[in-house]
Steps between C-alpha positions, in 0.01 A plus 500: 500500500170481309402841358207716591223438253595135426243228571608212710442147367331379813589230745374234734700459825433322828443708810586427858190284532606291194216653295539598138489876454417573137570849367185480287280478810588858588384659174322828583737568793844638528772266619809598701775244444734556787819303429737424790819296482452238774268407785623504860704817451435821693457743210275257313293450816449872539401530132233224528372628838455843338268337246299322767476813714355693206244245376204726576649780288581258221146368506352859475740565205381171328856374507613144584850493659696178434838423653724304268833318551682188387435319827310175510129498603578324827752775590242757413246333728734490795611854443142634461412334831811648672424848362124491569436558128149362447336706224791568261573212272869412505579337165767234441687571175686178573466286189585554231753693708414872497285479185286798586799709612672409173187583294493847659880536486552537875708182548854516633667220297822523698319456836217266396220718643289800400594861543302701751232664285147625485299465180142619472283359227175673399163335455587390147840350586708796395797615708437849640778513763834318525781570736795308645651574842834432668505151650538636853223763467134449590288654222299800608143376516371856514650559155296207367176616672552856373545373145187289525299797635575713192 
């Protein structure tokens, strides 16, 4: 996993609306990259809904939550609609396959998808929080919010 203090190289990925999301556009804000293995799975759904349910808190904390998985943009679109996720951008790290997950060293080569992880990047693109979670465990959103409130 990428180390605390490292700068990320940046990225441009499509969201569920097939729009380019460019890391550079968020300069001056913190970014929560919330990696989940696959769409249409219960734990991943709970993880993404927790982001959507806390959008007001993230906004107050000047943090942009982004859900990331290797799923295709069209899968992301159908899943976002099913979950009722409207504000959180769900990014498709589809092609090159898992490129962002690989860049941040949270890709499971043997499974072909990302680990479950939360990475927070500060306003300058430097990693300030990085944690992986068991595949079958929903990350504690309160841990993330408490970290951001410090």
